[in-house]
Structure formats: structure tokens, C-alpha cells
VMD Tcl script that draws the C-alpha trace (Angstrom):
set ca {
  {127.79 94.12 46.67}
  {129.12 91.70 44.05}
  {130.20 88.18 45.01}
  {131.73 85.08 43.43}
  {130.69 81.61 44.59}
  {133.25 78.77 44.46}
  {132.63 75.02 44.86}
  {128.99 76.04 44.66}
  {127.37 72.61 44.66}
  {123.59 72.91 44.56}
  {123.78 76.54 45.70}
  {122.98 76.42 49.41}
  {125.48 79.11 50.34}
  {124.31 81.16 47.37}
  {120.73 81.17 48.67}
  {121.92 82.49 52.03}
  {124.29 85.10 50.63}
  {121.67 86.37 48.19}
  {119.11 86.62 50.99}
  {121.63 88.70 52.96}
  {121.89 91.17 50.07}
  {124.89 90.01 48.01}
  {124.67 89.89 44.23}
  {126.29 86.61 43.19}
  {127.51 87.36 39.68}
  {129.52 84.20 38.98}
  {129.93 80.69 40.35}
  {132.01 77.58 39.76}
  {131.09 73.90 40.12}
  {132.19 70.72 38.34}
  {129.62 68.07 39.36}
  {127.20 67.82 36.44}
  {124.07 67.14 38.50}
  {124.85 69.93 40.96}
  {125.43 72.23 37.97}
  {121.96 71.44 36.61}
  {120.41 72.13 40.02}
  {122.35 75.37 40.35}
  {121.31 76.62 36.91}
  {117.66 75.74 37.55}
  {117.59 77.87 40.69}
  {120.09 80.65 39.90}
  {119.46 81.45 36.23}
  {120.87 84.99 36.44}
  {124.25 83.88 37.79}
  {127.04 83.00 35.35}
  {128.00 79.41 36.14}
  {131.48 78.34 35.05}
  {131.44 74.55 34.87}
  {134.55 72.47 35.36}
  {137.71 72.05 37.43}
  {138.53 75.34 39.16}
  {142.26 74.80 38.60}
  {141.63 74.65 34.86}
  {138.81 77.13 34.27}
  {139.73 79.65 36.97}
  {141.09 82.16 34.45}
  {137.53 83.11 33.56}
  {136.96 84.09 37.19}
  {140.16 86.15 37.38}
  {138.86 88.52 34.70}
  {135.95 89.68 36.86}
  {136.40 93.18 38.27}
  {135.26 95.05 41.40}
  {134.33 91.91 43.34}
  {133.47 92.56 46.98}
  {133.36 88.97 48.20}
  {134.52 85.45 47.33}
  {132.82 82.62 49.22}
  {132.60 78.84 49.02}
  {133.10 75.48 50.64}
  {135.91 73.40 49.08}
  {135.41 69.60 49.28}
  {136.03 68.43 52.82}
  {136.48 64.65 52.58}
  {140.20 64.89 53.35}
  {139.49 66.68 56.65}
  {136.26 65.00 57.71}
  {136.09 62.67 60.72}
  {133.71 60.63 58.56}
  {136.55 60.05 56.08}
  {140.25 59.16 56.29}
  {141.27 62.61 57.58}
  {144.16 62.67 55.13}
  {145.62 66.13 54.46}
  {147.32 64.64 51.39}
  {143.97 63.64 49.87}
  {143.86 65.49 46.50}
  {140.55 67.05 47.52}
  {142.26 68.58 50.55}
  {144.40 70.69 48.21}
  {141.31 72.51 46.94}
  {141.34 74.83 49.95}
  {144.50 76.27 48.39}
  {142.72 76.56 45.04}
  {140.25 78.76 46.93}
  {143.24 80.78 48.20}
  {144.51 81.24 44.65}
  {141.23 82.76 43.51}
  {141.21 85.16 46.48}
  {144.81 86.15 45.73}
  {144.03 86.85 42.07}
  {140.56 88.44 42.36}
  {141.46 90.54 45.45}
  {137.94 90.96 46.88}
  {137.24 93.10 49.93}
  {136.47 89.93 51.91}
  {136.16 86.16 51.67}
  {134.37 83.31 53.45}
  {135.67 79.75 53.23}
  {133.58 76.97 54.83}
  {134.71 73.47 55.74}
  {134.26 70.70 58.31}
  {134.89 71.50 61.97}
  {138.02 69.31 62.08}
  {139.94 71.64 59.78}
  {139.44 74.46 62.25}
  {139.98 72.58 65.48}
  {142.17 69.47 65.32}
  {145.90 69.66 66.02}
  {146.33 67.16 63.18}
  {145.60 70.00 60.74}
  {147.50 72.78 62.51}
  {150.11 72.96 59.77}
  {147.37 73.26 57.16}
  {145.69 76.08 59.10}
  {149.03 77.86 59.50}
  {149.70 77.70 55.78}
  {146.21 78.93 55.00}
  {146.42 81.87 57.38}
  {149.89 82.75 56.14}
  {148.73 82.92 52.53}
  {145.69 85.00 53.43}
  {147.85 87.36 55.50}
  {150.34 87.81 52.67}
  {147.39 88.59 50.39}
  {146.39 91.39 52.75}
  {143.59 89.82 54.80}
  {142.91 89.70 58.53}
  {141.37 86.26 59.02}
  {139.33 84.96 61.93}
  {138.20 81.37 62.42}
  {134.69 80.58 63.65}
  {133.18 77.20 64.47}
  {129.41 77.54 64.24}
  {126.63 75.06 64.98}
  {123.63 75.38 62.69}
  {121.14 74.68 65.47}
  {122.20 77.90 67.24}
  {120.96 79.93 64.30}
  {117.50 78.55 63.58}
  {118.47 75.45 61.57}
  {116.81 72.21 62.81}
  {120.10 70.30 62.58}
  {123.12 69.94 64.85}
  {125.76 70.59 62.21}
  {129.10 72.14 63.16}
  {131.22 73.79 60.50}
  {134.25 76.06 60.43}
  {134.28 79.39 58.62}
  {137.49 81.23 57.72}
  {136.43 84.85 57.30}
  {138.90 87.39 55.96}
  {138.68 91.15 55.44}
  {141.22 93.70 54.21}
  {140.72 96.18 57.04}
  {141.78 95.01 60.52}
  {139.15 97.23 62.14}
  {136.48 95.33 60.21}
  {137.49 91.81 61.25}
  {134.57 89.53 62.09}
  {134.52 88.46 65.75}
  {132.38 86.16 67.83}
  {130.29 89.07 69.12}
  {129.15 89.85 65.57}
  {127.17 86.61 65.50}
  {125.32 87.08 68.78}
  {122.41 89.09 67.42}
  {121.66 86.29 64.97}
  {121.32 83.55 67.61}
  {117.94 81.88 67.18}
  {116.29 78.79 68.67}
  {115.83 76.14 65.99}
  {112.43 74.52 65.44}
  {112.04 70.81 66.14}
  {111.77 68.23 63.39}
  {108.11 67.85 64.25}
  {107.49 71.56 63.63}
  {109.29 71.43 60.28}
  {108.12 68.10 58.89}
  {104.44 67.84 59.77}
  {103.34 70.84 57.63}
  {105.08 69.22 54.64}
  {102.71 66.25 54.69}
  {103.30 62.52 54.87}
  {105.69 60.75 52.47}
  {104.08 60.15 49.10}
  {101.84 63.22 49.24}
  {102.15 66.09 46.78}
  {104.63 68.21 48.77}
  {106.61 65.22 50.03}
  {106.86 62.96 46.99}
  {110.56 62.09 46.64}
  {110.87 59.11 48.96}
  {113.76 56.78 49.80}
  {113.03 53.07 49.30}
  {116.08 51.73 51.15}
  {114.94 48.99 53.52}
  {115.38 49.25 57.27}
  {116.84 46.22 59.03}
  {117.88 45.77 62.64}
  {121.47 45.15 63.68}
  {122.17 41.68 65.03}
  {124.76 43.19 67.38}
  {123.57 46.73 68.12}
  {126.03 49.27 69.48}
  {124.42 51.15 72.34}
  {125.01 54.70 73.47}
  {123.40 56.73 76.23}
  {120.97 58.27 73.74}
  {118.64 56.00 71.74}
  {119.30 58.28 68.79}
  {123.03 57.56 68.79}
  {124.83 54.23 68.58}
  {123.88 51.72 65.90}
  {120.53 49.98 66.33}
  {120.10 49.46 62.59}
  {122.24 48.04 59.80}
  {123.99 50.76 57.85}
  {124.86 54.17 59.21}
  {121.41 55.76 59.02}
  {120.59 57.06 62.50}
  {117.06 57.45 63.86}
  {115.89 61.04 64.36}
  {113.97 62.39 67.33}
  {110.92 64.39 66.13}
  {111.07 66.46 69.31}
  {114.69 67.49 68.78}
  {117.00 68.44 65.94}
  {118.49 66.24 63.26}
  {122.08 65.10 63.53}
  {124.35 66.14 60.66}
  {122.84 65.03 57.35}
  {125.55 63.20 55.39}
  {126.24 63.39 51.67}
  {126.05 59.57 51.66}
  {122.25 59.60 52.11}
  {120.06 57.79 49.59}
  {120.62 54.21 50.78}
  {121.09 52.66 54.20}
  {122.88 55.77 55.46}
  {119.68 57.80 55.17}
  {118.28 58.88 58.57}
  {115.24 57.07 59.95}
  {111.89 58.50 61.08}
  {109.21 56.85 63.24}
  {105.97 57.95 61.55}
  {103.79 56.79 64.45}
  {105.82 58.92 66.83}
  {105.92 61.87 64.40}
  {102.33 62.03 63.14}
  {100.26 60.26 65.80}
  {102.13 61.28 68.94}
  {102.62 57.63 69.85}
  {105.47 56.29 71.93}
  {108.85 56.18 70.23}
  {109.64 52.64 69.07}
  {113.34 53.53 68.98}
  {113.35 54.71 72.60}
  {111.41 51.66 73.79}
  {113.68 49.25 71.90}
  {116.75 51.03 73.28}
  {115.42 50.74 76.86}
  {114.80 47.02 76.42}
  {118.30 46.44 75.08}
  {119.78 48.30 78.05}
  {117.80 46.00 80.34}
  {119.48 43.00 78.74}
  {116.76 41.94 76.29}
  {117.96 40.15 73.17}
  {118.02 42.11 69.90}
  {115.06 41.50 67.60}
  {115.49 39.78 64.28}
  {116.94 41.64 61.33}
  {113.58 41.97 59.55}
  {111.46 42.80 62.58}
  {111.61 46.61 62.32}
  {108.00 47.90 62.29}
  {106.53 49.20 59.04}
  {106.06 52.72 60.41}
  {109.82 53.23 60.49}
  {111.01 54.76 57.20}
  {113.79 56.85 55.67}
  {113.95 60.63 55.46}
  {112.65 61.87 52.10}
  {114.46 64.26 49.76}
  {111.86 66.95 50.45}
  {112.38 66.59 54.20}
  {116.18 66.54 53.98}
  {116.13 69.73 51.90}
  {113.94 71.48 54.50}
  {116.28 70.39 57.30}
  {119.07 72.08 55.33}
  {116.71 75.13 55.16}
  {116.45 75.16 51.38}
  {113.26 76.83 50.13}
  {110.52 74.26 49.64}
  {110.19 75.28 45.98}
  {113.90 74.61 45.26}
  {114.33 72.56 42.07}
  {116.47 69.41 42.36}
  {118.06 67.80 39.29}
  {119.49 64.33 38.87}
  {118.67 60.85 40.19}
  {117.63 60.60 43.82}
  {121.02 59.35 45.00}
  {122.72 62.41 43.48}
  {120.11 64.76 44.91}
  {120.65 63.37 48.40}
  {124.40 63.98 47.92}
  {123.78 67.56 46.81}
  {121.66 68.19 49.90}
  {124.11 66.54 52.30}
  {127.07 68.43 50.83}
  {125.36 71.80 51.16}
  {125.83 74.51 53.76}
  {122.41 75.12 55.39}
  {120.97 78.17 53.67}
  {120.01 79.88 56.93}
  {123.48 79.40 58.41}
  {125.01 80.83 55.23}
  {122.64 83.80 55.55}
  {123.84 84.45 59.12}
  {127.50 84.42 58.08}
  {126.72 86.62 55.08}
  {124.69 89.04 57.22}
  {127.57 89.41 59.69}
  {129.91 90.20 56.82}
  {127.40 92.56 55.22}
  {127.19 94.40 58.55}
  {130.97 94.76 58.63}
  {131.36 95.85 55.01}
  {128.46 98.29 55.36}
  {129.98 99.97 58.40}
  {127.85 98.47 61.17}
  {130.15 98.24 64.19}
  {130.00 96.59 67.60}
  {128.95 98.67 70.57}
  {131.57 99.70 73.15}
  {130.17 97.07 75.53}
  {130.47 94.35 72.89}
  {134.06 95.38 72.15}
  {134.93 95.05 75.84}
  {133.33 91.60 76.00}
  {135.23 90.58 72.88}
  {138.50 91.78 74.36}
  {137.90 89.66 77.44}
  {137.31 86.56 75.36}
  {139.68 86.61 72.41}
  {139.42 83.05 71.17}
  {138.65 83.02 67.46}
  {136.40 79.97 67.42}
  {132.73 80.31 68.31}
  {132.10 77.04 70.14}
}
mol new
graphics top color blue
foreach p $ca { graphics top sphere $p radius 0.5 }
foreach p [lrange $ca 0 end-1] q [lrange $ca 1 end] { graphics top cylinder $p $q radius 0.2 }
display resetview
């Protein structure tokens, strides 16, 4: 089945959709470094570089397209940003609509941050989106999925608007159940890669780690703000929190190498316990040397990119490409559900009954 990829970035969704059996024949991206990464890894896909509102005509000429998928920029809807629906980047979800309306594929998948699919603040935006898709002939369901439920070692919630032309083929929550999979821990993913600076883990982050003079405490030692900047410590025995596109400096997550590689006690957990007991914060430069930032190689694996994926651009831009991506394995799950539907795989009678008893459209 032929597909078009929009707002393709480094190609994370493309990896997943290709693995699920789709033939991605064309893509669009405007960031020059992401374009170089995309071309290095997807040489057989026609990449149309530039603003989609300007160069979209080239996409409209493509015929017999089964699927359009992509993740328009989300800064205008993100809780990490200003959550401004009037942000110019917020309008790009409607640019996605325009391509769907013109290309008329059998189905589409549009990914974005959870807030767009859940907050009342954006209800008018959702209503307009659904109205346009309905007028274009699509039955659209909204699904909020957490990557960690599908084998990705990262707690990353995203919304997926999934539309199909045939009401009987709409994607429902039950379609995802067979793809549920326990995610590996960070320890299981990172240790085989090797320590930072070794051959398979050579793209390191040199941003210094300093302790906050006035730490903000939460119940978990891996939340709050123990360090300056917004880089959170990661628990090797759990999953990563959402990797941000702002990685590369002091927003890059922090790893305790002694805890990870030697099985020693967690410095972060011990420091957190002491602060809760009323101990004074340590000095800004007293973070131990075995605390360090997540590498590019590690961040890419936590987004489930193939280890051999080629990354182009300076490190700061590569971190952004990784943080902006949809985890490849999550994309594969969504694509597989849609491939099932388009190929005629239907829910069992029992699953249909369960779906009828629980008709909410968000998988939470």
C-alpha cells in the first residue's frame, strides 16, 4: 500500500510505517538537517523539501495513495510551550487536512501532543478538525497512546487522529490490544550499547551537571528539579520520561553511571531522601563525576530508532530531531492496526461487544 509522509522530520514514523508494510513513496520536510537525515536513511523515497503550504502541489499530483500520515509541529499545543492555538505552527494541522482533502487517500494518521486530543482548551480546534475530515468523507477516531504500553522504554503520551473512508473499518481501542507489550527497562536497553565514548556510543553530550541551590522536590526522586536546567534524572530500572526536542544542553536527561553499570546505590535517590529529611542542598558543583547526560546514541535507542540509523547535522540539531520524532515502534503499532483494517482483518464478535460497552475514543 502506498503512503505519503508529511512533516517527516528525521523519519521516525516512516521507519514504523515501512516496517508495518507500507510503501512510503513521498515525504515532505522543511528543516534542512532533518532533510539530510531523512535522505540518508530513506534514499528510495521522494523527499519534497520546503514549506508544505508552498510546495504541496507536488504532493497533490500523486495518484492512488492509500495513506497519508504525519505529525505536524506541536509547540502551539504542548504543555511544555505556551499552549497557544493561534501560534502559526498550530495552523499546520490544517495544512495536513488540506493534503488529505486533495490527495483523497483511503486513510490518514495525524499525530500530535496529548493536549490537542484531551484538553477542553482545544475543543474548538478538535471540532474544526473533525468537521473537515468528516466533510472530506472520513470517519475519524481519536486515540491517546502511551509508548511504554507498546514496548518503547519511554513514558511518552501522544494523540493519534485516525481516519478511514469506510465506517465499518474505523479504528477502535480494541484494535490496539493485541499489540500491547511490556517495555524493557533503560538498563536492558543501554547496557548492551556500551559506555559513553565507546564505539557504539560515541556521540556524547558535554553539558555540565550542576545542582540546584533551591531544589524542587516531588514524591519521586526522578521528578521535581534537583539539578539546574530541565534535564531530569532517569531511573535505569524504569522507563525514560518523555525525551524533549530541547535536549543537547542542560535539558538533556541525566544518567547515574555507577547505578547503571555497577549496580551501585542510586545517588539521586539517596540525595532525594536526604533532602526530604531536611538536609541542606549540596553546593552547585558538588554533583559526582559519575552523573552524566544521555548520549545521542542512547536517546535514539529510547525512541526505538535502529542502532544503525544515520544522523546528520550538529549534535544540538540531532538531539532535536530525536526529541521531535514519534518512537518508531509506536508508529509501527499504529500502522499495523491500520494495515489490519485496510487489509480486511476485523475484530472478533467478543471484541466488538467489549468495544460497544466502552465507546470512548481515547485509549488512556
